[in-house]
Every structure is written in C-alpha cells, then in structure tokens.
mmCIF entry with sequence, helices, sheets and N, C-alpha, C, O atoms, coordinates in Angstrom:
data_MODEL
# 
_entry.id   MODEL 
# 
_entity.id                         1 
_entity.type                       polymer 
_entity.pdbx_number_of_molecules   1 
# 
_entity_poly.entity_id                      1 
_entity_poly.type                           'polypeptide(L)' 
_entity_poly.nstd_linkage                   no 
_entity_poly.nstd_monomer                   no 
_entity_poly.pdbx_seq_one_letter_code       
;(UNK)(UNK)(UNK)(UNK)(UNK)(UNK)(UNK)(UNK)(UNK)(UNK)(UNK)(UNK)(UNK)(UNK)(UNK)(UNK)
(UNK)(UNK)(UNK)(UNK)(UNK)(UNK)(UNK)(UNK)(UNK)(UNK)(UNK)(UNK)(UNK)(UNK)(UNK)(UNK)
(UNK)(UNK)(UNK)(UNK)(UNK)(UNK)(UNK)(UNK)(UNK)(UNK)(UNK)(UNK)(UNK)(UNK)(UNK)(UNK)
(UNK)(UNK)(UNK)
;
_entity_poly.pdbx_seq_one_letter_code_can   XXXXXXXXXXXXXXXXXXXXXXXXXXXXXXXXXXXXXXXXXXXXXXXXXXX 
_entity_poly.pdbx_strand_id                 A 
# 
loop_
_entity_poly_seq.entity_id 
_entity_poly_seq.num 
_entity_poly_seq.mon_id 
_entity_poly_seq.hetero 
1 1  UNK n 
1 2  UNK n 
1 3  UNK n 
1 4  UNK n 
1 5  UNK n 
1 6  UNK n 
1 7  UNK n 
1 8  UNK n 
1 9  UNK n 
1 10 UNK n 
1 11 UNK n 
1 12 UNK n 
1 13 UNK n 
1 14 UNK n 
1 15 UNK n 
1 16 UNK n 
1 17 UNK n 
1 18 UNK n 
1 19 UNK n 
1 20 UNK n 
1 21 UNK n 
1 22 UNK n 
1 23 UNK n 
1 24 UNK n 
1 25 UNK n 
1 26 UNK n 
1 27 UNK n 
1 28 UNK n 
1 29 UNK n 
1 30 UNK n 
1 31 UNK n 
1 32 UNK n 
1 33 UNK n 
1 34 UNK n 
1 35 UNK n 
1 36 UNK n 
1 37 UNK n 
1 38 UNK n 
1 39 UNK n 
1 40 UNK n 
1 41 UNK n 
1 42 UNK n 
1 43 UNK n 
1 44 UNK n 
1 45 UNK n 
1 46 UNK n 
1 47 UNK n 
1 48 UNK n 
1 49 UNK n 
1 50 UNK n 
1 51 UNK n 
# 
_struct_asym.id          A 
_struct_asym.entity_id   1 
# 
loop_
_struct_conf.conf_type_id 
_struct_conf.id 
_struct_conf.pdbx_PDB_helix_id 
_struct_conf.beg_label_comp_id 
_struct_conf.beg_label_asym_id 
_struct_conf.beg_label_seq_id 
_struct_conf.pdbx_beg_PDB_ins_code 
_struct_conf.end_label_comp_id 
_struct_conf.end_label_asym_id 
_struct_conf.end_label_seq_id 
_struct_conf.pdbx_end_PDB_ins_code 
_struct_conf.beg_auth_comp_id 
_struct_conf.beg_auth_asym_id 
_struct_conf.beg_auth_seq_id 
_struct_conf.end_auth_comp_id 
_struct_conf.end_auth_asym_id 
_struct_conf.end_auth_seq_id 
_struct_conf.pdbx_PDB_helix_class 
_struct_conf.details 
_struct_conf.pdbx_PDB_helix_length 
HELX_P HELX_P1 AA1 UNK A 4  ? UNK A 30 ? UNK A 4  UNK A 30 1 ? 27 
HELX_P HELX_P2 AA2 UNK A 34 ? UNK A 36 ? UNK A 34 UNK A 36 5 ? 3  
HELX_P HELX_P3 AA3 UNK A 44 ? UNK A 50 ? UNK A 44 UNK A 50 1 ? 7  
# 
_struct_conf_type.id          HELX_P 
_struct_conf_type.criteria    ? 
_struct_conf_type.reference   ? 
# 
loop_
_atom_site.group_PDB 
_atom_site.id 
_atom_site.type_symbol 
_atom_site.label_atom_id 
_atom_site.label_alt_id 
_atom_site.label_comp_id 
_atom_site.label_asym_id 
_atom_site.label_entity_id 
_atom_site.label_seq_id 
_atom_site.pdbx_PDB_ins_code 
_atom_site.Cartn_x 
_atom_site.Cartn_y 
_atom_site.Cartn_z 
_atom_site.occupancy 
_atom_site.B_iso_or_equiv 
_atom_site.pdbx_formal_charge 
_atom_site.auth_seq_id 
_atom_site.auth_comp_id 
_atom_site.auth_asym_id 
_atom_site.auth_atom_id 
_atom_site.pdbx_PDB_model_num 
ATOM 1   N N  . UNK A 1 1  ? 125.944 110.647 135.902 1.00 0.00 ? 1  UNK A N  1 
ATOM 2   C CA . UNK A 1 1  ? 127.124 109.951 135.448 1.00 0.00 ? 1  UNK A CA 1 
ATOM 3   C C  . UNK A 1 1  ? 127.074 109.757 133.947 1.00 0.00 ? 1  UNK A C  1 
ATOM 4   O O  . UNK A 1 1  ? 126.004 109.714 133.339 1.00 0.00 ? 1  UNK A O  1 
ATOM 5   N N  . UNK A 1 2  ? 128.243 109.642 133.371 1.00 0.00 ? 2  UNK A N  1 
ATOM 6   C CA . UNK A 1 2  ? 128.383 109.400 131.939 1.00 0.00 ? 2  UNK A CA 1 
ATOM 7   C C  . UNK A 1 2  ? 128.869 107.977 131.745 1.00 0.00 ? 2  UNK A C  1 
ATOM 8   O O  . UNK A 1 2  ? 129.836 107.551 132.376 1.00 0.00 ? 2  UNK A O  1 
ATOM 9   N N  . UNK A 1 3  ? 128.197 107.248 130.874 1.00 0.00 ? 3  UNK A N  1 
ATOM 10  C CA . UNK A 1 3  ? 128.588 105.875 130.586 1.00 0.00 ? 3  UNK A CA 1 
ATOM 11  C C  . UNK A 1 3  ? 129.964 105.846 129.929 1.00 0.00 ? 3  UNK A C  1 
ATOM 12  O O  . UNK A 1 3  ? 130.349 106.810 129.267 1.00 0.00 ? 3  UNK A O  1 
ATOM 13  N N  . UNK A 1 4  ? 130.700 104.770 130.098 1.00 0.00 ? 4  UNK A N  1 
ATOM 14  C CA . UNK A 1 4  ? 132.052 104.657 129.552 1.00 0.00 ? 4  UNK A CA 1 
ATOM 15  C C  . UNK A 1 4  ? 132.081 104.818 128.042 1.00 0.00 ? 4  UNK A C  1 
ATOM 16  O O  . UNK A 1 4  ? 132.962 105.493 127.511 1.00 0.00 ? 4  UNK A O  1 
ATOM 17  N N  . UNK A 1 5  ? 131.129 104.206 127.340 1.00 0.00 ? 5  UNK A N  1 
ATOM 18  C CA . UNK A 1 5  ? 131.098 104.311 125.888 1.00 0.00 ? 5  UNK A CA 1 
ATOM 19  C C  . UNK A 1 5  ? 130.850 105.762 125.453 1.00 0.00 ? 5  UNK A C  1 
ATOM 20  O O  . UNK A 1 5  ? 131.469 106.246 124.505 1.00 0.00 ? 5  UNK A O  1 
ATOM 21  N N  . UNK A 1 6  ? 129.954 106.437 126.142 1.00 0.00 ? 6  UNK A N  1 
ATOM 22  C CA . UNK A 1 6  ? 129.662 107.825 125.810 1.00 0.00 ? 6  UNK A CA 1 
ATOM 23  C C  . UNK A 1 6  ? 130.865 108.709 126.096 1.00 0.00 ? 6  UNK A C  1 
ATOM 24  O O  . UNK A 1 6  ? 131.158 109.623 125.325 1.00 0.00 ? 6  UNK A O  1 
ATOM 25  N N  . UNK A 1 7  ? 131.564 108.447 127.195 1.00 0.00 ? 7  UNK A N  1 
ATOM 26  C CA . UNK A 1 7  ? 132.735 109.225 127.551 1.00 0.00 ? 7  UNK A CA 1 
ATOM 27  C C  . UNK A 1 7  ? 133.824 109.062 126.503 1.00 0.00 ? 7  UNK A C  1 
ATOM 28  O O  . UNK A 1 7  ? 134.491 110.033 126.149 1.00 0.00 ? 7  UNK A O  1 
ATOM 29  N N  . UNK A 1 8  ? 134.015 107.822 125.993 1.00 0.00 ? 8  UNK A N  1 
ATOM 30  C CA . UNK A 1 8  ? 135.042 107.590 124.962 1.00 0.00 ? 8  UNK A CA 1 
ATOM 31  C C  . UNK A 1 8  ? 134.755 108.447 123.717 1.00 0.00 ? 8  UNK A C  1 
ATOM 32  O O  . UNK A 1 8  ? 135.669 108.993 123.100 1.00 0.00 ? 8  UNK A O  1 
ATOM 33  N N  . UNK A 1 9  ? 133.479 108.548 123.368 1.00 0.00 ? 9  UNK A N  1 
ATOM 34  C CA . UNK A 1 9  ? 133.106 109.361 122.209 1.00 0.00 ? 9  UNK A CA 1 
ATOM 35  C C  . UNK A 1 9  ? 133.378 110.838 122.462 1.00 0.00 ? 9  UNK A C  1 
ATOM 36  O O  . UNK A 1 9  ? 133.891 111.545 121.596 1.00 0.00 ? 9  UNK A O  1 
ATOM 37  N N  . UNK A 1 10 ? 133.028 111.289 123.657 1.00 0.00 ? 10 UNK A N  1 
ATOM 38  C CA . UNK A 1 10 ? 133.281 112.688 124.052 1.00 0.00 ? 10 UNK A CA 1 
ATOM 39  C C  . UNK A 1 10 ? 134.788 112.947 124.039 1.00 0.00 ? 10 UNK A C  1 
ATOM 40  O O  . UNK A 1 10 ? 135.252 113.966 123.526 1.00 0.00 ? 10 UNK A O  1 
ATOM 41  N N  . UNK A 1 11 ? 135.542 112.007 124.613 1.00 0.00 ? 11 UNK A N  1 
ATOM 42  C CA . UNK A 1 11 ? 136.999 112.175 124.685 1.00 0.00 ? 11 UNK A CA 1 
ATOM 43  C C  . UNK A 1 11 ? 137.628 112.275 123.299 1.00 0.00 ? 11 UNK A C  1 
ATOM 44  O O  . UNK A 1 11 ? 138.513 113.103 123.080 1.00 0.00 ? 11 UNK A O  1 
ATOM 45  N N  . UNK A 1 12 ? 137.177 111.435 122.357 1.00 0.00 ? 12 UNK A N  1 
ATOM 46  C CA . UNK A 1 12 ? 137.708 111.505 120.989 1.00 0.00 ? 12 UNK A CA 1 
ATOM 47  C C  . UNK A 1 12 ? 137.384 112.877 120.356 1.00 0.00 ? 12 UNK A C  1 
ATOM 48  O O  . UNK A 1 12 ? 138.237 113.474 119.698 1.00 0.00 ? 12 UNK A O  1 
ATOM 49  N N  . UNK A 1 13 ? 136.178 113.360 120.556 1.00 0.00 ? 13 UNK A N  1 
ATOM 50  C CA . UNK A 1 13 ? 135.808 114.649 120.018 1.00 0.00 ? 13 UNK A CA 1 
ATOM 51  C C  . UNK A 1 13 ? 136.609 115.794 120.604 1.00 0.00 ? 13 UNK A C  1 
ATOM 52  O O  . UNK A 1 13 ? 137.017 116.708 119.888 1.00 0.00 ? 13 UNK A O  1 
ATOM 53  N N  . UNK A 1 14 ? 136.832 115.743 121.897 1.00 0.00 ? 14 UNK A N  1 
ATOM 54  C CA . UNK A 1 14 ? 137.629 116.795 122.548 1.00 0.00 ? 14 UNK A CA 1 
ATOM 55  C C  . UNK A 1 14 ? 139.087 116.749 122.079 1.00 0.00 ? 14 UNK A C  1 
ATOM 56  O O  . UNK A 1 14 ? 139.703 117.792 121.862 1.00 0.00 ? 14 UNK A O  1 
ATOM 57  N N  . UNK A 1 15 ? 139.635 115.550 121.925 1.00 0.00 ? 15 UNK A N  1 
ATOM 58  C CA . UNK A 1 15 ? 141.023 115.413 121.460 1.00 0.00 ? 15 UNK A CA 1 
ATOM 59  C C  . UNK A 1 15 ? 141.151 115.990 120.039 1.00 0.00 ? 15 UNK A C  1 
ATOM 60  O O  . UNK A 1 15 ? 142.129 116.665 119.722 1.00 0.00 ? 15 UNK A O  1 
ATOM 61  N N  . UNK A 1 16 ? 140.156 115.716 119.199 1.00 0.00 ? 16 UNK A N  1 
ATOM 62  C CA . UNK A 1 16 ? 140.185 116.223 117.834 1.00 0.00 ? 16 UNK A CA 1 
ATOM 63  C C  . UNK A 1 16 ? 140.142 117.757 117.840 1.00 0.00 ? 16 UNK A C  1 
ATOM 64  O O  . UNK A 1 16 ? 140.868 118.402 117.083 1.00 0.00 ? 16 UNK A O  1 
ATOM 65  N N  . UNK A 1 17 ? 139.301 118.331 118.683 1.00 0.00 ? 17 UNK A N  1 
ATOM 66  C CA . UNK A 1 17 ? 139.191 119.794 118.716 1.00 0.00 ? 17 UNK A CA 1 
ATOM 67  C C  . UNK A 1 17 ? 140.438 120.449 119.292 1.00 0.00 ? 17 UNK A C  1 
ATOM 68  O O  . UNK A 1 17 ? 140.831 121.527 118.848 1.00 0.00 ? 17 UNK A O  1 
ATOM 69  N N  . UNK A 1 18 ? 141.061 119.816 120.268 1.00 0.00 ? 18 UNK A N  1 
ATOM 70  C CA . UNK A 1 18 ? 142.298 120.358 120.828 1.00 0.00 ? 18 UNK A CA 1 
ATOM 71  C C  . UNK A 1 18 ? 143.398 120.339 119.755 1.00 0.00 ? 18 UNK A C  1 
ATOM 72  O O  . UNK A 1 18 ? 144.154 121.301 119.616 1.00 0.00 ? 18 UNK A O  1 
ATOM 73  N N  . UNK A 1 19 ? 143.479 119.245 119.006 1.00 0.00 ? 19 UNK A N  1 
ATOM 74  C CA . UNK A 1 19 ? 144.453 119.151 117.933 1.00 0.00 ? 19 UNK A CA 1 
ATOM 75  C C  . UNK A 1 19 ? 144.232 120.235 116.892 1.00 0.00 ? 19 UNK A C  1 
ATOM 76  O O  . UNK A 1 19 ? 145.180 120.890 116.457 1.00 0.00 ? 19 UNK A O  1 
ATOM 77  N N  . UNK A 1 20 ? 142.982 120.423 116.494 1.00 0.00 ? 20 UNK A N  1 
ATOM 78  C CA . UNK A 1 20 ? 142.646 121.451 115.518 1.00 0.00 ? 20 UNK A CA 1 
ATOM 79  C C  . UNK A 1 20 ? 142.999 122.833 116.028 1.00 0.00 ? 20 UNK A C  1 
ATOM 80  O O  . UNK A 1 20 ? 143.560 123.641 115.287 1.00 0.00 ? 20 UNK A O  1 
ATOM 81  N N  . UNK A 1 21 ? 142.680 123.119 117.286 1.00 0.00 ? 21 UNK A N  1 
ATOM 82  C CA . UNK A 1 21 ? 142.993 124.417 117.856 1.00 0.00 ? 21 UNK A CA 1 
ATOM 83  C C  . UNK A 1 21 ? 144.507 124.641 117.921 1.00 0.00 ? 21 UNK A C  1 
ATOM 84  O O  . UNK A 1 21 ? 144.990 125.724 117.591 1.00 0.00 ? 21 UNK A O  1 
ATOM 85  N N  . UNK A 1 22 ? 145.248 123.627 118.344 1.00 0.00 ? 22 UNK A N  1 
ATOM 86  C CA . UNK A 1 22 ? 146.703 123.758 118.412 1.00 0.00 ? 22 UNK A CA 1 
ATOM 87  C C  . UNK A 1 22 ? 147.292 124.011 117.038 1.00 0.00 ? 22 UNK A C  1 
ATOM 88  O O  . UNK A 1 22 ? 148.192 124.840 116.895 1.00 0.00 ? 22 UNK A O  1 
ATOM 89  N N  . UNK A 1 23 ? 146.798 123.306 116.017 1.00 0.00 ? 23 UNK A N  1 
ATOM 90  C CA . UNK A 1 23 ? 147.294 123.523 114.666 1.00 0.00 ? 23 UNK A CA 1 
ATOM 91  C C  . UNK A 1 23 ? 146.920 124.903 114.159 1.00 0.00 ? 23 UNK A C  1 
ATOM 92  O O  . UNK A 1 23 ? 147.726 125.557 113.496 1.00 0.00 ? 23 UNK A O  1 
ATOM 93  N N  . UNK A 1 24 ? 145.740 125.346 114.454 1.00 0.00 ? 24 UNK A N  1 
ATOM 94  C CA . UNK A 1 24 ? 145.320 126.690 114.050 1.00 0.00 ? 24 UNK A CA 1 
ATOM 95  C C  . UNK A 1 24 ? 146.218 127.747 114.669 1.00 0.00 ? 24 UNK A C  1 
ATOM 96  O O  . UNK A 1 24 ? 146.672 128.663 113.983 1.00 0.00 ? 24 UNK A O  1 
ATOM 97  N N  . UNK A 1 25 ? 146.476 127.621 115.970 1.00 0.00 ? 25 UNK A N  1 
ATOM 98  C CA . UNK A 1 25 ? 147.354 128.574 116.640 1.00 0.00 ? 25 UNK A CA 1 
ATOM 99  C C  . UNK A 1 25 ? 148.780 128.515 116.085 1.00 0.00 ? 25 UNK A C  1 
ATOM 100 O O  . UNK A 1 25 ? 149.437 129.548 115.951 1.00 0.00 ? 25 UNK A O  1 
ATOM 101 N N  . UNK A 1 26 ? 149.251 127.329 115.769 1.00 0.00 ? 26 UNK A N  1 
ATOM 102 C CA . UNK A 1 26 ? 150.587 127.221 115.140 1.00 0.00 ? 26 UNK A CA 1 
ATOM 103 C C  . UNK A 1 26 ? 150.618 127.960 113.826 1.00 0.00 ? 26 UNK A C  1 
ATOM 104 O O  . UNK A 1 26 ? 151.592 128.645 113.515 1.00 0.00 ? 26 UNK A O  1 
ATOM 105 N N  . UNK A 1 27 ? 149.529 127.824 113.032 1.00 0.00 ? 27 UNK A N  1 
ATOM 106 C CA . UNK A 1 27 ? 149.459 128.530 111.765 1.00 0.00 ? 27 UNK A CA 1 
ATOM 107 C C  . UNK A 1 27 ? 149.451 130.036 111.948 1.00 0.00 ? 27 UNK A C  1 
ATOM 108 O O  . UNK A 1 27 ? 150.075 130.765 111.176 1.00 0.00 ? 27 UNK A O  1 
ATOM 109 N N  . UNK A 1 28 ? 148.754 130.495 112.956 1.00 0.00 ? 28 UNK A N  1 
ATOM 110 C CA . UNK A 1 28 ? 148.683 131.935 113.219 1.00 0.00 ? 28 UNK A CA 1 
ATOM 111 C C  . UNK A 1 28 ? 150.087 132.487 113.505 1.00 0.00 ? 28 UNK A C  1 
ATOM 112 O O  . UNK A 1 28 ? 150.445 133.572 113.048 1.00 0.00 ? 28 UNK A O  1 
ATOM 113 N N  . UNK A 1 29 ? 150.861 131.731 114.258 1.00 0.00 ? 29 UNK A N  1 
ATOM 114 C CA . UNK A 1 29 ? 152.192 132.204 114.662 1.00 0.00 ? 29 UNK A CA 1 
ATOM 115 C C  . UNK A 1 29 ? 153.291 131.857 113.661 1.00 0.00 ? 29 UNK A C  1 
ATOM 116 O O  . UNK A 1 29 ? 154.313 132.541 113.616 1.00 0.00 ? 29 UNK A O  1 
ATOM 117 N N  . UNK A 1 30 ? 153.102 130.809 112.859 1.00 0.00 ? 30 UNK A N  1 
ATOM 118 C CA . UNK A 1 30 ? 154.208 130.406 111.949 1.00 0.00 ? 30 UNK A CA 1 
ATOM 119 C C  . UNK A 1 30 ? 153.819 130.469 110.478 1.00 0.00 ? 30 UNK A C  1 
ATOM 120 O O  . UNK A 1 30 ? 154.691 130.628 109.624 1.00 0.00 ? 30 UNK A O  1 
ATOM 121 N N  . UNK A 1 31 ? 152.542 130.349 110.162 1.00 0.00 ? 31 UNK A N  1 
ATOM 122 C CA . UNK A 1 31 ? 152.106 130.349 108.779 1.00 0.00 ? 31 UNK A CA 1 
ATOM 123 C C  . UNK A 1 31 ? 152.490 129.097 107.991 1.00 0.00 ? 31 UNK A C  1 
ATOM 124 O O  . UNK A 1 31 ? 152.581 129.141 106.764 1.00 0.00 ? 31 UNK A O  1 
ATOM 125 N N  . UNK A 1 32 ? 152.714 127.984 108.687 1.00 0.00 ? 32 UNK A N  1 
ATOM 126 C CA . UNK A 1 32 ? 153.188 126.754 108.022 1.00 0.00 ? 32 UNK A CA 1 
ATOM 127 C C  . UNK A 1 32 ? 152.085 125.857 107.456 1.00 0.00 ? 32 UNK A C  1 
ATOM 128 O O  . UNK A 1 32 ? 152.392 124.884 106.767 1.00 0.00 ? 32 UNK A O  1 
ATOM 129 N N  . UNK A 1 33 ? 150.850 126.146 107.717 1.00 0.00 ? 33 UNK A N  1 
ATOM 130 C CA . UNK A 1 33 ? 149.750 125.335 107.189 1.00 0.00 ? 33 UNK A CA 1 
ATOM 131 C C  . UNK A 1 33 ? 149.519 124.038 107.944 1.00 0.00 ? 33 UNK A C  1 
ATOM 132 O O  . UNK A 1 33 ? 148.996 123.080 107.375 1.00 0.00 ? 33 UNK A O  1 
ATOM 133 N N  . UNK A 1 34 ? 149.897 123.988 109.216 1.00 0.00 ? 34 UNK A N  1 
ATOM 134 C CA . UNK A 1 34 ? 149.756 122.767 110.005 1.00 0.00 ? 34 UNK A CA 1 
ATOM 135 C C  . UNK A 1 34 ? 148.311 122.346 110.183 1.00 0.00 ? 34 UNK A C  1 
ATOM 136 O O  . UNK A 1 34 ? 148.025 121.153 110.279 1.00 0.00 ? 34 UNK A O  1 
ATOM 137 N N  . UNK A 1 35 ? 147.411 123.286 110.230 1.00 0.00 ? 35 UNK A N  1 
ATOM 138 C CA . UNK A 1 35 ? 145.996 122.945 110.452 1.00 0.00 ? 35 UNK A CA 1 
ATOM 139 C C  . UNK A 1 35 ? 145.405 122.153 109.306 1.00 0.00 ? 35 UNK A C  1 
ATOM 140 O O  . UNK A 1 35 ? 144.460 121.388 109.500 1.00 0.00 ? 35 UNK A O  1 
ATOM 141 N N  . UNK A 1 36 ? 145.949 122.327 108.118 1.00 0.00 ? 36 UNK A N  1 
ATOM 142 C CA . UNK A 1 36 ? 145.422 121.606 106.974 1.00 0.00 ? 36 UNK A CA 1 
ATOM 143 C C  . UNK A 1 36 ? 146.371 120.514 106.489 1.00 0.00 ? 36 UNK A C  1 
ATOM 144 O O  . UNK A 1 36 ? 146.265 120.075 105.344 1.00 0.00 ? 36 UNK A O  1 
ATOM 145 N N  . UNK A 1 37 ? 147.292 120.071 107.335 1.00 0.00 ? 37 UNK A N  1 
ATOM 146 C CA . UNK A 1 37 ? 148.279 119.074 106.940 1.00 0.00 ? 37 UNK A CA 1 
ATOM 147 C C  . UNK A 1 37 ? 147.641 117.733 106.626 1.00 0.00 ? 37 UNK A C  1 
ATOM 148 O O  . UNK A 1 37 ? 148.145 116.993 105.782 1.00 0.00 ? 37 UNK A O  1 
ATOM 149 N N  . UNK A 1 38 ? 146.553 117.412 107.285 1.00 0.00 ? 38 UNK A N  1 
ATOM 150 C CA . UNK A 1 38 ? 145.807 116.183 106.987 1.00 0.00 ? 38 UNK A CA 1 
ATOM 151 C C  . UNK A 1 38 ? 144.332 116.468 107.237 1.00 0.00 ? 38 UNK A C  1 
ATOM 152 O O  . UNK A 1 38 ? 143.951 117.560 107.659 1.00 0.00 ? 38 UNK A O  1 
ATOM 153 N N  . UNK A 1 39 ? 143.518 115.463 106.966 1.00 0.00 ? 39 UNK A N  1 
ATOM 154 C CA . UNK A 1 39 ? 142.073 115.651 107.127 1.00 0.00 ? 39 UNK A CA 1 
ATOM 155 C C  . UNK A 1 39 ? 141.555 115.134 108.443 1.00 0.00 ? 39 UNK A C  1 
ATOM 156 O O  . UNK A 1 39 ? 140.354 114.902 108.584 1.00 0.00 ? 39 UNK A O  1 
ATOM 157 N N  . UNK A 1 40 ? 142.439 114.943 109.423 1.00 0.00 ? 40 UNK A N  1 
ATOM 158 C CA . UNK A 1 40 ? 142.022 114.389 110.712 1.00 0.00 ? 40 UNK A CA 1 
ATOM 159 C C  . UNK A 1 40 ? 141.592 115.470 111.697 1.00 0.00 ? 40 UNK A C  1 
ATOM 160 O O  . UNK A 1 40 ? 140.651 115.265 112.464 1.00 0.00 ? 40 UNK A O  1 
ATOM 161 N N  . UNK A 1 41 ? 142.263 116.612 111.690 1.00 0.00 ? 41 UNK A N  1 
ATOM 162 C CA . UNK A 1 41 ? 141.939 117.653 112.650 1.00 0.00 ? 41 UNK A CA 1 
ATOM 163 C C  . UNK A 1 41 ? 140.789 118.519 112.174 1.00 0.00 ? 41 UNK A C  1 
ATOM 164 O O  . UNK A 1 41 ? 139.943 118.929 112.969 1.00 0.00 ? 41 UNK A O  1 
ATOM 165 N N  . UNK A 1 42 ? 140.756 118.797 110.885 1.00 0.00 ? 42 UNK A N  1 
ATOM 166 C CA . UNK A 1 42 ? 139.713 119.650 110.323 1.00 0.00 ? 42 UNK A CA 1 
ATOM 167 C C  . UNK A 1 42 ? 139.027 118.856 109.207 1.00 0.00 ? 42 UNK A C  1 
ATOM 168 O O  . UNK A 1 42 ? 139.702 118.247 108.376 1.00 0.00 ? 42 UNK A O  1 
ATOM 169 N N  . UNK A 1 43 ? 137.717 118.858 109.185 1.00 0.00 ? 43 UNK A N  1 
ATOM 170 C CA . UNK A 1 43 ? 136.953 118.100 108.189 1.00 0.00 ? 43 UNK A CA 1 
ATOM 171 C C  . UNK A 1 43 ? 137.348 118.508 106.791 1.00 0.00 ? 43 UNK A C  1 
ATOM 172 O O  . UNK A 1 43 ? 137.534 119.698 106.535 1.00 0.00 ? 43 UNK A O  1 
ATOM 173 N N  . UNK A 1 44 ? 137.482 117.565 105.876 1.00 0.00 ? 44 UNK A N  1 
ATOM 174 C CA . UNK A 1 44 ? 137.888 117.865 104.495 1.00 0.00 ? 44 UNK A CA 1 
ATOM 175 C C  . UNK A 1 44 ? 137.013 118.941 103.821 1.00 0.00 ? 44 UNK A C  1 
ATOM 176 O O  . UNK A 1 44 ? 137.517 119.728 103.019 1.00 0.00 ? 44 UNK A O  1 
ATOM 177 N N  . UNK A 1 45 ? 135.745 118.977 104.132 1.00 0.00 ? 45 UNK A N  1 
ATOM 178 C CA . UNK A 1 45 ? 134.871 119.997 103.550 1.00 0.00 ? 45 UNK A CA 1 
ATOM 179 C C  . UNK A 1 45 ? 135.387 121.405 103.874 1.00 0.00 ? 45 UNK A C  1 
ATOM 180 O O  . UNK A 1 45 ? 135.400 122.291 103.020 1.00 0.00 ? 45 UNK A O  1 
ATOM 181 N N  . UNK A 1 46 ? 135.808 121.584 105.118 1.00 0.00 ? 46 UNK A N  1 
ATOM 182 C CA . UNK A 1 46 ? 136.302 122.902 105.556 1.00 0.00 ? 46 UNK A CA 1 
ATOM 183 C C  . UNK A 1 46 ? 137.633 123.215 104.867 1.00 0.00 ? 46 UNK A C  1 
ATOM 184 O O  . UNK A 1 46 ? 137.822 124.326 104.372 1.00 0.00 ? 46 UNK A O  1 
ATOM 185 N N  . UNK A 1 47 ? 138.554 122.252 104.829 1.00 0.00 ? 47 UNK A N  1 
ATOM 186 C CA . UNK A 1 47 ? 139.831 122.516 104.183 1.00 0.00 ? 47 UNK A CA 1 
ATOM 187 C C  . UNK A 1 47 ? 139.668 122.797 102.709 1.00 0.00 ? 47 UNK A C  1 
ATOM 188 O O  . UNK A 1 47 ? 140.410 123.609 102.156 1.00 0.00 ? 47 UNK A O  1 
ATOM 189 N N  . UNK A 1 48 ? 138.705 122.143 102.042 1.00 0.00 ? 48 UNK A N  1 
ATOM 190 C CA . UNK A 1 48 ? 138.466 122.419 100.633 1.00 0.00 ? 48 UNK A CA 1 
ATOM 191 C C  . UNK A 1 48 ? 137.967 123.869 100.447 1.00 0.00 ? 48 UNK A C  1 
ATOM 192 O O  . UNK A 1 48 ? 138.313 124.512 99.456  1.00 0.00 ? 48 UNK A O  1 
ATOM 193 N N  . UNK A 1 49 ? 137.184 124.369 101.362 1.00 0.00 ? 49 UNK A N  1 
ATOM 194 C CA . UNK A 1 49 ? 136.712 125.744 101.269 1.00 0.00 ? 49 UNK A CA 1 
ATOM 195 C C  . UNK A 1 49 ? 137.838 126.728 101.450 1.00 0.00 ? 49 UNK A C  1 
ATOM 196 O O  . UNK A 1 49 ? 137.838 127.791 100.829 1.00 0.00 ? 49 UNK A O  1 
ATOM 197 N N  . UNK A 1 50 ? 138.803 126.394 102.291 1.00 0.00 ? 50 UNK A N  1 
ATOM 198 C CA . UNK A 1 50 ? 139.903 127.309 102.604 1.00 0.00 ? 50 UNK A CA 1 
ATOM 199 C C  . UNK A 1 50 ? 140.939 127.353 101.475 1.00 0.00 ? 50 UNK A C  1 
ATOM 200 O O  . UNK A 1 50 ? 141.506 128.402 101.169 1.00 0.00 ? 50 UNK A O  1 
ATOM 201 N N  . UNK A 1 51 ? 141.168 126.187 100.867 1.00 0.00 ? 51 UNK A N  1 
ATOM 202 C CA . UNK A 1 51 ? 142.224 126.102 99.849  1.00 0.00 ? 51 UNK A CA 1 
ATOM 203 C C  . UNK A 1 51 ? 141.849 126.777 98.592  1.00 0.00 ? 51 UNK A C  1 
ATOM 204 O O  . UNK A 1 51 ? 142.631 126.792 97.642  1.00 0.00 ? 51 UNK A O  1 
# 
C-alpha cells in the first residue's frame, strides 16, 4: 500500500508530467509555444536551454 501523503506527492508529479506532455503535443501540432508558457509544467532550467 501507498501512504496518503506519498500518494499526494506522486499524484502532483504525475499531473505535472501530463500537463507538460499535453503542452508539448500542442506545440508539435500548433507551434504556439504552450509548453514554455510558464515555469510550472517544465522546469525553468530546461526552458532557458530551449530559448
């Protein structure tokens, strides 16, 4: 079993990754830059490397 506190941490990480993946796919299809719209989905270090 997974403790509730541990599950909340896992859930937050999964939600972040799903958001990042959705934004990446939107960028692939539209080219609008959604993946880098803020620093919540992708770590600022990564976005700085891309820009």
